[in-house]
All heavy atoms as TSV, in Angstrom:
chain	resi	resn	atom	element	x	y	z
A	1	MET	N	N	-115.247	163.852	-42.888
A	1	MET	CA	C	-115.005	163.033	-44.013
A	1	MET	C	C	-114.622	163.937	-45.242
A	1	MET	O	O	-115.380	164.748	-45.688
A	1	MET	CB	C	-116.321	162.342	-44.439
A	1	MET	CG	C	-116.713	161.231	-43.514
A	1	MET	SD	S	-118.142	160.324	-44.120
A	1	MET	CE	C	-119.343	161.577	-44.419
A	2	LYS	N	N	-113.412	163.738	-45.645
A	2	LYS	CA	C	-112.922	164.474	-46.802
A	2	LYS	C	C	-113.272	163.662	-48.058
A	2	LYS	O	O	-113.087	162.470	-48.140
A	2	LYS	CB	C	-111.407	164.607	-46.728
A	2	LYS	CG	C	-110.790	165.411	-47.814
A	2	LYS	CD	C	-109.299	165.579	-47.626
A	2	LYS	CE	C	-108.688	166.375	-48.723
A	2	LYS	NZ	N	-107.213	166.484	-48.636
A	3	LYS	N	N	-113.882	164.336	-49.053
A	3	LYS	CA	C	-114.285	163.691	-50.278
A	3	LYS	C	C	-113.047	163.081	-50.970
A	3	LYS	O	O	-112.033	163.723	-51.115
A	3	LYS	CB	C	-115.010	164.655	-51.209
A	3	LYS	CG	C	-116.302	165.064	-50.643
A	3	LYS	CD	C	-117.137	165.809	-51.688
A	3	LYS	CE	C	-118.514	166.138	-51.051
A	3	LYS	NZ	N	-119.505	166.410	-51.984
A	4	ASN	N	N	-113.222	161.833	-51.443
A	4	ASN	CA	C	-112.132	161.167	-52.139
A	4	ASN	C	C	-112.631	160.405	-53.364
A	4	ASN	O	O	-111.958	159.661	-53.955
A	4	ASN	CB	C	-111.404	160.165	-51.181
A	4	ASN	CG	C	-112.272	159.104	-50.664
A	4	ASN	OD1	O	-113.444	158.996	-50.976
A	4	ASN	ND2	N	-111.733	158.291	-49.730
A	5	VAL	N	N	-113.913	160.703	-53.800
A	5	VAL	CA	C	-114.458	160.107	-54.994
A	5	VAL	C	C	-114.781	161.258	-55.985
A	5	VAL	O	O	-115.578	162.146	-55.719
A	5	VAL	CB	C	-115.728	159.296	-54.628
A	5	VAL	CG1	C	-116.324	158.693	-55.911
A	5	VAL	CG2	C	-115.462	158.210	-53.662
A	6	GLY	N	N	-114.088	161.174	-57.165
A	6	GLY	CA	C	-114.288	162.216	-58.169
A	6	GLY	C	C	-115.619	162.108	-58.921
A	6	GLY	O	O	-116.377	161.105	-58.738
A	7	SER	N	N	-115.878	163.040	-59.775
A	7	SER	CA	C	-117.173	163.114	-60.472
A	7	SER	C	C	-117.441	161.947	-61.410
A	7	SER	O	O	-118.528	161.359	-61.449
A	7	SER	CB	C	-117.309	164.424	-61.248
A	7	SER	OG	O	-116.264	164.556	-62.149
A	8	ILE	N	N	-116.437	161.498	-62.202
A	8	ILE	CA	C	-116.652	160.373	-63.097
A	8	ILE	C	C	-116.833	159.136	-62.282
A	8	ILE	O	O	-117.705	158.311	-62.565
A	8	ILE	CB	C	-115.448	160.243	-64.092
A	8	ILE	CG1	C	-115.456	161.449	-64.996
A	8	ILE	CG2	C	-115.554	158.929	-64.853
A	8	ILE	CD1	C	-114.255	161.496	-65.937
A	9	ASP	N	N	-116.008	158.963	-61.262
A	9	ASP	CA	C	-116.155	157.832	-60.328
A	9	ASP	C	C	-117.542	157.787	-59.732
A	9	ASP	O	O	-118.192	156.704	-59.617
A	9	ASP	CB	C	-115.073	157.925	-59.262
A	9	ASP	CG	C	-114.800	156.618	-58.548
A	9	ASP	OD1	O	-115.517	155.639	-58.749
A	9	ASP	OD2	O	-113.890	156.606	-57.679
A	10	ARG	N	N	-118.055	158.946	-59.321
A	10	ARG	CA	C	-119.401	159.017	-58.719
A	10	ARG	C	C	-120.471	158.615	-59.719
A	10	ARG	O	O	-121.403	157.888	-59.363
A	10	ARG	CB	C	-119.637	160.353	-58.185
A	10	ARG	CG	C	-118.803	160.736	-56.976
A	10	ARG	CD	C	-119.059	162.142	-56.523
A	10	ARG	NE	N	-120.258	162.262	-55.755
A	10	ARG	CZ	C	-120.598	163.343	-55.090
A	10	ARG	NH1	N	-119.874	164.384	-55.130
A	10	ARG	NH2	N	-121.709	163.355	-54.413
A	11	MET	N	N	-120.331	159.059	-60.945
A	11	MET	CA	C	-121.346	158.688	-61.960
A	11	MET	C	C	-121.360	157.192	-62.244
A	11	MET	O	O	-122.428	156.610	-62.359
A	11	MET	CB	C	-121.097	159.475	-63.247
A	11	MET	CG	C	-121.426	160.935	-63.171
A	11	MET	SD	S	-121.363	161.758	-64.767
A	11	MET	CE	C	-119.596	161.844	-64.976
A	12	VAL	N	N	-120.196	156.609	-62.302
A	12	VAL	CA	C	-120.091	155.157	-62.614
A	12	VAL	C	C	-120.613	154.414	-61.418
A	12	VAL	O	O	-121.423	153.463	-61.582
A	12	VAL	CB	C	-118.602	154.762	-62.857
A	12	VAL	CG1	C	-118.473	153.265	-62.859
A	12	VAL	CG2	C	-118.124	155.395	-64.141
A	13	ARG	N	N	-120.303	154.801	-60.175
A	13	ARG	CA	C	-120.776	154.146	-59.018
A	13	ARG	C	C	-122.311	154.239	-58.930
A	13	ARG	O	O	-122.997	153.253	-58.574
A	13	ARG	CB	C	-120.212	154.699	-57.723
A	13	ARG	CG	C	-118.788	154.389	-57.476
A	13	ARG	CD	C	-118.253	155.234	-56.310
A	13	ARG	NE	N	-116.848	154.963	-56.091
A	13	ARG	CZ	C	-116.407	154.175	-55.162
A	13	ARG	NH1	N	-117.249	153.515	-54.348
A	13	ARG	NH2	N	-115.091	153.929	-55.029
A	14	GLY	N	N	-122.845	155.440	-59.169
A	14	GLY	CA	C	-124.283	155.631	-59.129
A	14	GLY	C	C	-125.026	154.793	-60.099
A	14	GLY	O	O	-126.035	154.143	-59.785
A	15	THR	N	N	-124.478	154.749	-61.344
A	15	THR	CA	C	-125.136	153.981	-62.390
A	15	THR	C	C	-125.111	152.485	-62.100
A	15	THR	O	O	-126.130	151.780	-62.194
A	15	THR	CB	C	-124.444	154.248	-63.783
A	15	THR	OG1	O	-124.505	155.631	-64.000
A	15	THR	CG2	C	-125.119	153.469	-64.874
A	16	LEU	N	N	-123.925	151.989	-61.741
A	16	LEU	CA	C	-123.834	150.565	-61.382
A	16	LEU	C	C	-124.672	150.230	-60.174
A	16	LEU	O	O	-125.266	149.084	-60.127
A	16	LEU	CB	C	-122.364	150.169	-61.131
A	16	LEU	CG	C	-121.468	150.189	-62.353
A	16	LEU	CD1	C	-120.038	149.891	-61.959
A	16	LEU	CD2	C	-121.967	149.247	-63.407
A	17	GLY	N	N	-124.751	151.100	-59.234
A	17	GLY	CA	C	-125.569	150.882	-58.053
A	17	GLY	C	C	-127.050	150.752	-58.343
A	17	GLY	O	O	-127.740	149.869	-57.887
A	18	VAL	N	N	-127.534	151.691	-59.209
A	18	VAL	CA	C	-128.933	151.614	-59.603
A	18	VAL	C	C	-129.222	150.330	-60.402
A	18	VAL	O	O	-130.283	149.704	-60.224
A	18	VAL	CB	C	-129.323	152.908	-60.357
A	18	VAL	CG1	C	-130.673	152.726	-61.056
A	18	VAL	CG2	C	-129.298	154.105	-59.491
A	19	VAL	N	N	-128.304	149.993	-61.273
A	19	VAL	CA	C	-128.446	148.760	-62.090
A	19	VAL	C	C	-128.507	147.541	-61.229
A	19	VAL	O	O	-129.369	146.655	-61.339
A	19	VAL	CB	C	-127.366	148.599	-63.150
A	19	VAL	CG1	C	-127.347	147.267	-63.815
A	19	VAL	CG2	C	-127.549	149.701	-64.221
A	20	ALA	N	N	-127.616	147.480	-60.225
A	20	ALA	CA	C	-127.592	146.298	-59.291
A	20	ALA	C	C	-128.865	146.225	-58.468
A	20	ALA	O	O	-129.430	145.155	-58.307
A	20	ALA	CB	C	-126.366	146.392	-58.385
A	21	CYS	N	N	-129.319	147.358	-57.947
A	21	CYS	CA	C	-130.549	147.394	-57.149
A	21	CYS	C	C	-131.733	147.047	-58.029
A	21	CYS	O	O	-132.654	146.308	-57.611
A	21	CYS	CB	C	-130.745	148.749	-56.540
A	21	CYS	SG	S	-129.621	149.114	-55.173
A	22	GLY	N	N	-131.744	147.535	-59.258
A	22	GLY	CA	C	-132.827	147.198	-60.198
A	22	GLY	C	C	-132.879	145.743	-60.548
A	22	GLY	O	O	-133.947	145.134	-60.629
A	23	ALA	N	N	-131.714	145.162	-60.738
A	23	ALA	CA	C	-131.628	143.737	-61.057
A	23	ALA	C	C	-132.242	142.902	-59.918
A	23	ALA	O	O	-132.981	141.923	-60.117
A	23	ALA	CB	C	-130.209	143.268	-61.333
A	24	ALA	N	N	-131.906	143.315	-58.705
A	24	ALA	CA	C	-132.447	142.611	-57.531
A	24	ALA	C	C	-133.937	142.869	-57.363
A	24	ALA	O	O	-134.706	141.935	-57.048
A	24	ALA	CB	C	-131.738	143.021	-56.267
A	25	GLY	N	N	-134.364	144.089	-57.580
A	25	GLY	CA	C	-135.757	144.448	-57.416
A	25	GLY	C	C	-136.719	143.927	-58.453
A	25	GLY	O	O	-137.873	143.662	-58.212
A	26	LEU	N	N	-136.146	143.727	-59.687
A	26	LEU	CA	C	-136.997	143.216	-60.766
A	26	LEU	C	C	-136.896	141.693	-60.930
A	26	LEU	O	O	-137.331	141.161	-61.945
A	26	LEU	CB	C	-136.569	143.895	-62.101
A	26	LEU	CG	C	-136.815	145.424	-62.160
A	26	LEU	CD1	C	-136.224	145.988	-63.466
A	26	LEU	CD2	C	-138.312	145.681	-62.135
A	27	ASP	N	N	-136.274	141.057	-59.987
A	27	ASP	CA	C	-136.087	139.580	-59.944
A	27	ASP	C	C	-135.305	139.039	-61.174
A	27	ASP	O	O	-135.578	137.955	-61.689
A	27	ASP	CB	C	-137.454	138.879	-59.852
A	27	ASP	CG	C	-138.127	139.071	-58.519
A	27	ASP	OD1	O	-137.375	139.260	-57.492
A	27	ASP	OD2	O	-139.330	139.061	-58.450
A	28	LEU	N	N	-134.356	139.877	-61.678
A	28	LEU	CA	C	-133.512	139.386	-62.678
A	28	LEU	C	C	-132.456	138.417	-62.152
A	28	LEU	O	O	-131.876	137.605	-62.905
A	28	LEU	CB	C	-132.802	140.556	-63.412
A	28	LEU	CG	C	-133.755	141.546	-64.128
A	28	LEU	CD1	C	-132.947	142.709	-64.694
A	28	LEU	CD2	C	-134.560	140.806	-65.183
A	29	VAL	N	N	-132.201	138.534	-60.892
A	29	VAL	CA	C	-131.351	137.556	-60.101
A	29	VAL	C	C	-132.182	137.133	-58.910
A	29	VAL	O	O	-133.093	137.828	-58.504
A	29	VAL	CB	C	-130.013	138.203	-59.639
A	29	VAL	CG1	C	-129.149	138.513	-60.871
A	29	VAL	CG2	C	-130.246	139.445	-58.850
A	30	SER	N	N	-131.829	136.000	-58.366
A	30	SER	CA	C	-132.645	135.440	-57.251
A	30	SER	C	C	-131.761	134.883	-56.161
A	30	SER	O	O	-130.572	134.664	-56.349
A	30	SER	CB	C	-133.637	134.375	-57.770
A	30	SER	OG	O	-132.980	133.298	-58.306
A	31	GLY	N	N	-132.381	134.647	-55.045
A	31	GLY	CA	C	-131.653	134.015	-53.939
A	31	GLY	C	C	-130.585	134.874	-53.322
A	31	GLY	O	O	-130.730	136.144	-53.189
A	32	GLY	N	N	-129.490	134.243	-53.015
A	32	GLY	CA	C	-128.381	134.932	-52.394
A	32	GLY	C	C	-127.771	135.977	-53.310
A	32	GLY	O	O	-127.269	137.019	-52.835
A	33	LEU	N	N	-127.820	135.740	-54.625
A	33	LEU	CA	C	-127.251	136.707	-55.557
A	33	LEU	C	C	-128.091	137.990	-55.559
A	33	LEU	O	O	-127.495	139.058	-55.704
A	33	LEU	CB	C	-127.237	136.088	-56.933
A	33	LEU	CG	C	-126.494	136.896	-58.045
A	33	LEU	CD1	C	-125.047	137.158	-57.666
A	33	LEU	CD2	C	-126.568	136.103	-59.372
A	34	ALA	N	N	-129.375	137.865	-55.361
A	34	ALA	CA	C	-130.219	139.073	-55.323
A	34	ALA	C	C	-129.863	139.888	-54.095
A	34	ALA	O	O	-129.785	141.101	-54.160
A	34	ALA	CB	C	-131.702	138.649	-55.303
A	35	ILE	N	N	-129.654	139.243	-52.971
A	35	ILE	CA	C	-129.311	139.945	-51.744
A	35	ILE	C	C	-127.963	140.628	-51.898
A	35	ILE	O	O	-127.778	141.806	-51.532
A	35	ILE	CB	C	-129.293	138.966	-50.549
A	35	ILE	CG1	C	-130.738	138.464	-50.267
A	35	ILE	CG2	C	-128.771	139.628	-49.295
A	35	ILE	CD1	C	-130.804	137.336	-49.293
A	36	ALA	N	N	-127.012	139.919	-52.473
A	36	ALA	CA	C	-125.673	140.456	-52.713
A	36	ALA	C	C	-125.785	141.645	-53.619
A	36	ALA	O	O	-125.101	142.708	-53.398
A	36	ALA	CB	C	-124.741	139.406	-53.262
A	37	ALA	N	N	-126.509	141.550	-54.708
A	37	ALA	CA	C	-126.685	142.655	-55.664
A	37	ALA	C	C	-127.334	143.876	-55.006
A	37	ALA	O	O	-126.903	145.010	-55.208
A	37	ALA	CB	C	-127.519	142.191	-56.884
A	38	LEU	N	N	-128.290	143.661	-54.135
A	38	LEU	CA	C	-128.946	144.721	-53.446
A	38	LEU	C	C	-127.982	145.387	-52.479
A	38	LEU	O	O	-127.887	146.667	-52.471
A	38	LEU	CB	C	-130.173	144.271	-52.701
A	38	LEU	CG	C	-131.022	145.265	-51.974
A	38	LEU	CD1	C	-131.572	146.301	-53.000
A	38	LEU	CD2	C	-132.133	144.654	-51.223
A	39	VAL	N	N	-127.219	144.699	-51.737
A	39	VAL	CA	C	-126.265	145.244	-50.776
A	39	VAL	C	C	-125.181	146.044	-51.500
A	39	VAL	O	O	-124.873	147.172	-51.160
A	39	VAL	CB	C	-125.648	144.169	-49.859
A	39	VAL	CG1	C	-124.491	144.723	-49.057
A	39	VAL	CG2	C	-126.695	143.629	-48.973
A	40	VAL	N	N	-124.590	145.421	-52.533
A	40	VAL	CA	C	-123.571	146.086	-53.301
A	40	VAL	C	C	-124.077	147.355	-53.969
A	40	VAL	O	O	-123.448	148.414	-53.967
A	40	VAL	CB	C	-122.910	145.106	-54.344
A	40	VAL	CG1	C	-122.079	145.886	-55.322
A	40	VAL	CG2	C	-122.153	144.038	-53.665
A	41	GLY	N	N	-125.297	147.242	-54.525
A	41	GLY	CA	C	-125.916	148.379	-55.175
A	41	GLY	C	C	-126.171	149.539	-54.187
A	41	GLY	O	O	-125.912	150.686	-54.524
A	42	LEU	N	N	-126.641	149.220	-53.003
A	42	LEU	CA	C	-126.865	150.315	-51.983
A	42	LEU	C	C	-125.593	150.940	-51.551
A	42	LEU	O	O	-125.509	152.121	-51.356
A	42	LEU	CB	C	-127.665	149.700	-50.798
A	42	LEU	CG	C	-129.078	149.303	-51.079
A	42	LEU	CD1	C	-129.679	148.635	-49.821
A	42	LEU	CD2	C	-129.927	150.545	-51.462
A	43	VAL	N	N	-124.538	150.132	-51.408
A	43	VAL	CA	C	-123.244	150.702	-50.976
A	43	VAL	C	C	-122.690	151.605	-52.094
A	43	VAL	O	O	-122.221	152.702	-51.855
A	43	VAL	CB	C	-122.203	149.554	-50.678
A	43	VAL	CG1	C	-120.796	150.119	-50.547
A	43	VAL	CG2	C	-122.646	148.805	-49.401
A	44	LEU	N	N	-122.818	151.192	-53.344
A	44	LEU	CA	C	-122.353	152.004	-54.447
A	44	LEU	C	C	-123.117	153.302	-54.554
A	44	LEU	O	O	-122.562	154.392	-54.718
A	44	LEU	CB	C	-122.480	151.268	-55.764
A	44	LEU	CG	C	-121.462	150.185	-56.002
A	44	LEU	CD1	C	-121.779	149.383	-57.239
A	44	LEU	CD2	C	-120.073	150.703	-56.104
A	45	VAL	N	N	-124.465	153.258	-54.372
A	45	VAL	CA	C	-125.242	154.532	-54.405
A	45	VAL	C	C	-124.916	155.394	-53.268
A	45	VAL	O	O	-124.780	156.654	-53.394
A	45	VAL	CB	C	-126.756	154.135	-54.416
A	45	VAL	CG1	C	-127.611	155.397	-54.193
A	45	VAL	CG2	C	-127.153	153.498	-55.758
A	46	ALA	N	N	-124.682	154.812	-52.058
A	46	ALA	CA	C	-124.346	155.616	-50.908
A	46	ALA	C	C	-122.999	156.336	-51.037
A	46	ALA	O	O	-122.854	157.524	-50.801
A	46	ALA	CB	C	-124.336	154.783	-49.641
A	47	THR	N	N	-121.986	155.582	-51.567
A	47	THR	CA	C	-120.702	156.212	-51.706
A	47	THR	C	C	-120.686	157.257	-52.812
A	47	THR	O	O	-119.965	158.233	-52.730
A	47	THR	CB	C	-119.580	155.178	-52.003
A	47	THR	OG1	O	-119.940	154.421	-53.157
A	47	THR	CG2	C	-119.367	154.252	-50.788
A	48	ALA	N	N	-121.552	157.039	-53.837
A	48	ALA	CA	C	-121.658	158.055	-54.890
A	48	ALA	C	C	-122.331	159.340	-54.355
A	48	ALA	O	O	-121.939	160.425	-54.641
A	48	ALA	CB	C	-122.442	157.492	-56.077
A	49	ALA	N	N	-123.343	159.128	-53.527
A	49	ALA	CA	C	-124.052	160.260	-52.969
A	49	ALA	C	C	-123.174	161.069	-52.010
A	49	ALA	O	O	-123.222	162.326	-51.951
A	49	ALA	CB	C	-125.365	159.851	-52.228
A	50	LEU	N	N	-122.409	160.369	-51.203
A	50	LEU	CA	C	-121.573	161.022	-50.166
A	50	LEU	C	C	-120.279	161.592	-50.782
A	50	LEU	O	O	-119.706	162.504	-50.230
A	50	LEU	CB	C	-121.238	160.064	-49.044
A	50	LEU	CG	C	-122.404	159.582	-48.156
A	50	LEU	CD1	C	-121.971	158.537	-47.210
A	50	LEU	CD2	C	-122.984	160.763	-47.408
A	51	GLY	N	N	-119.779	160.938	-51.811
A	51	GLY	CA	C	-118.472	161.363	-52.396
A	51	GLY	C	C	-117.320	160.917	-51.557
A	51	GLY	O	O	-116.222	161.341	-51.696
A	52	TRP	N	N	-117.548	159.899	-50.722
A	52	TRP	CA	C	-116.525	159.411	-49.833
A	52	TRP	C	C	-116.571	157.853	-49.795
A	52	TRP	O	O	-117.663	157.265	-49.656
A	52	TRP	CB	C	-116.747	159.953	-48.424
A	52	TRP	CG	C	-115.702	159.496	-47.432
A	52	TRP	CD1	C	-114.420	159.818	-47.373
A	52	TRP	CD2	C	-115.964	158.582	-46.376
A	52	TRP	NE1	N	-113.805	159.199	-46.355
A	52	TRP	CE2	C	-114.717	158.422	-45.699
A	52	TRP	CE3	C	-117.032	157.892	-45.936
A	52	TRP	CZ2	C	-114.550	157.580	-44.581
A	52	TRP	CZ3	C	-116.890	157.033	-44.838
A	52	TRP	CH2	C	-115.686	156.933	-44.147
A	53	CYS	N	N	-115.422	157.247	-49.945
A	53	CYS	CA	C	-115.346	155.756	-49.953
A	53	CYS	C	C	-114.355	155.356	-48.860
A	53	CYS	O	O	-113.158	155.636	-48.941
A	53	CYS	CB	C	-114.887	155.300	-51.346
A	53	CYS	SG	S	-114.721	153.555	-51.450
A	54	PRO	N	N	-114.837	154.606	-47.827
A	54	PRO	CA	C	-113.952	154.138	-46.783
A	54	PRO	C	C	-112.723	153.314	-47.283
A	54	PRO	O	O	-111.609	153.577	-46.820
A	54	PRO	CB	C	-114.845	153.319	-45.885
A	54	PRO	CG	C	-116.235	153.860	-46.112
A	54	PRO	CD	C	-116.234	154.232	-47.556
A	55	PRO	N	N	-112.915	152.361	-48.119
A	55	PRO	CA	C	-111.670	151.662	-48.689
A	55	PRO	C	C	-110.699	152.577	-49.362
A	55	PRO	O	O	-109.502	152.324	-49.215
A	55	PRO	CB	C	-112.261	150.601	-49.634
A	55	PRO	CG	C	-113.662	150.351	-49.160
A	55	PRO	CD	C	-114.123	151.690	-48.657
A	56	TYR	N	N	-111.137	153.602	-50.084
A	56	TYR	CA	C	-110.276	154.512	-50.679
A	56	TYR	C	C	-109.390	155.236	-49.635
A	56	TYR	O	O	-108.258	155.416	-49.794
A	56	TYR	CB	C	-111.054	155.585	-51.472
A	56	TYR	CG	C	-111.380	155.232	-52.905
A	56	TYR	CD1	C	-111.347	153.903	-53.349
A	56	TYR	CD2	C	-111.721	156.193	-53.784
A	56	TYR	CE1	C	-111.698	153.586	-54.667
A	56	TYR	CE2	C	-112.068	155.890	-55.137
A	56	TYR	CZ	C	-112.041	154.568	-55.522
A	56	TYR	OH	O	-112.349	154.269	-56.826
A	57	THR	N	N	-110.028	155.577	-48.520
A	57	THR	CA	C	-109.297	156.218	-47.428
A	57	THR	C	C	-108.204	155.325	-46.867
A	57	THR	O	O	-107.085	155.739	-46.629
A	57	THR	CB	C	-110.306	156.615	-46.286
A	57	THR	OG1	O	-111.281	157.465	-46.842
A	57	THR	CG2	C	-109.574	157.321	-45.184
A	58	LEU	N	N	-108.561	154.035	-46.640
A	58	LEU	CA	C	-107.613	153.090	-46.118
A	58	LEU	C	C	-106.433	152.844	-47.069
A	58	LEU	O	O	-105.295	152.676	-46.644
A	58	LEU	CB	C	-108.269	151.759	-45.793
A	58	LEU	CG	C	-109.313	151.802	-44.671
A	58	LEU	CD1	C	-110.011	150.477	-44.558
A	58	LEU	CD2	C	-108.640	152.113	-43.356
A	59	LEU	N	N	-106.745	152.856	-48.378
A	59	LEU	CA	C	-105.693	152.575	-49.406
A	59	LEU	C	C	-105.012	153.794	-49.897
A	59	LEU	O	O	-104.066	153.694	-50.699
A	59	LEU	CB	C	-106.338	151.823	-50.565
A	59	LEU	CG	C	-106.941	150.454	-50.202
A	59	LEU	CD1	C	-107.683	149.899	-51.424
A	59	LEU	CD2	C	-105.840	149.493	-49.758
A	60	GLY	N	N	-105.460	154.962	-49.434
A	60	GLY	CA	C	-104.828	156.252	-49.883
A	60	GLY	C	C	-105.180	156.639	-51.256
A	60	GLY	O	O	-104.395	157.333	-51.945
A	61	ILE	N	N	-106.282	156.195	-51.772
A	61	ILE	CA	C	-106.724	156.493	-53.161
A	61	ILE	C	C	-107.615	157.756	-53.120
A	61	ILE	O	O	-108.414	157.936	-52.247
A	61	ILE	CB	C	-107.472	155.334	-53.787
A	61	ILE	CG1	C	-106.629	154.112	-53.870
A	61	ILE	CG2	C	-107.995	155.722	-55.151
A	61	ILE	CD1	C	-107.322	152.835	-54.241
A	62	ASN	N	N	-107.455	158.620	-54.055
A	62	ASN	CA	C	-108.249	159.830	-54.201
A	62	ASN	C	C	-108.439	160.164	-55.672
A	62	ASN	O	O	-107.504	160.512	-56.364
A	62	ASN	CB	C	-107.600	160.984	-53.477
A	62	ASN	CG	C	-108.532	162.202	-53.399
A	62	ASN	OD1	O	-109.531	162.309	-54.050
A	62	ASN	ND2	N	-108.076	163.175	-52.581
A	63	THR	N	N	-109.733	160.004	-56.145
A	63	THR	CA	C	-109.994	160.331	-57.506
A	63	THR	C	C	-110.692	161.723	-57.639
A	63	THR	O	O	-111.082	162.128	-58.735
A	63	THR	CB	C	-110.965	159.309	-58.136
A	63	THR	OG1	O	-112.186	159.246	-57.446
A	63	THR	CG2	C	-110.312	157.925	-58.158
A	64	CYS	N	N	-110.798	162.416	-56.544
A	64	CYS	CA	C	-111.437	163.734	-56.518
A	64	CYS	C	C	-110.348	164.789	-56.802
A	64	CYS	O	O	-109.318	164.851	-56.145
A	64	CYS	CB	C	-112.001	163.988	-55.130
A	64	CYS	SG	S	-113.043	165.504	-55.047
A	65	ARG	N	N	-110.623	165.625	-57.776
A	65	ARG	CA	C	-109.729	166.727	-58.125
A	65	ARG	C	C	-109.803	167.781	-57.055
A	65	ARG	O	O	-110.867	168.145	-56.596
A	65	ARG	CB	C	-110.089	167.351	-59.459
A	65	ARG	CG	C	-109.787	166.453	-60.622
A	65	ARG	CD	C	-110.014	167.198	-61.910
A	65	ARG	NE	N	-109.694	166.362	-63.026
A	65	ARG	CZ	C	-109.955	166.652	-64.246
A	65	ARG	NH1	N	-110.498	167.819	-64.553
A	65	ARG	NH2	N	-109.622	165.832	-65.244
A	66	VAL	N	N	-108.598	168.261	-56.723
A	66	VAL	CA	C	-108.559	169.329	-55.697
A	66	VAL	C	C	-108.137	170.660	-56.421
A	66	VAL	O	O	-107.239	170.733	-57.213
A	66	VAL	CB	C	-107.536	169.052	-54.633
A	66	VAL	CG1	C	-107.383	170.163	-53.639
A	66	VAL	CG2	C	-107.812	167.732	-53.944
A	67	ARG	N	N	-108.955	171.656	-56.220
A	67	ARG	CA	C	-108.677	172.959	-56.784
A	67	ARG	C	C	-107.615	173.681	-56.017
A	67	ARG	O	O	-107.664	173.782	-54.798
A	67	ARG	CB	C	-109.912	173.827	-56.848
A	67	ARG	CG	C	-111.008	173.253	-57.744
A	67	ARG	CD	C	-112.189	174.186	-57.745
A	67	ARG	NE	N	-113.264	173.560	-58.485
A	67	ARG	CZ	C	-114.511	173.955	-58.499
A	67	ARG	NH1	N	-114.836	175.007	-57.753
A	67	ARG	NH2	N	-115.432	173.362	-59.235
A	68	ASN	N	N	-106.603	174.161	-56.748
A	68	ASN	CA	C	-105.560	174.920	-56.105
A	68	ASN	C	C	-106.034	176.399	-55.999
A	68	ASN	O	O	-106.444	177.002	-56.945
A	68	ASN	CB	C	-104.241	174.950	-56.940
A	68	ASN	CG	C	-103.611	173.565	-56.942
A	68	ASN	OD1	O	-103.776	172.843	-56.021
A	68	ASN	ND2	N	-102.939	173.245	-58.031
A	69	ARG	N	N	-105.886	176.939	-54.779
A	69	ARG	CA	C	-106.318	178.305	-54.581
A	69	ARG	C	C	-105.031	179.140	-54.517
A	69	ARG	O	O	-104.329	179.171	-53.493
A	69	ARG	CB	C	-107.056	178.434	-53.250
A	69	ARG	CG	C	-108.380	177.731	-53.305
A	69	ARG	CD	C	-109.158	177.929	-52.031
A	69	ARG	NE	N	-110.378	177.103	-52.078
A	69	ARG	CZ	C	-111.369	177.306	-51.264
A	69	ARG	NH1	N	-111.316	178.238	-50.344
A	69	ARG	NH2	N	-112.429	176.563	-51.333
A	70	SER	N	N	-104.790	179.902	-55.579
A	70	SER	CA	C	-103.554	180.685	-55.644
A	70	SER	C	C	-103.908	182.154	-55.528
A	70	SER	O	O	-104.860	182.676	-55.996
A	70	SER	CB	C	-102.845	180.441	-56.953
A	70	SER	OG	O	-102.493	179.106	-57.052
């Protein structure tokens, strides 16, 4: 897995993932919306932690800066 999620993207994903999981865990949302928030939150946290996003790979998107070795 080649990293394709940059540092700012990772911070945003991590923050939104924690907020979504927190909303579900603190009963700020309920029912199906709570389950959806939890799933989306966990996916965001996982992609932030790994630095790799499968849809980015399929779409050819890369927000990760690559250092040139000269």
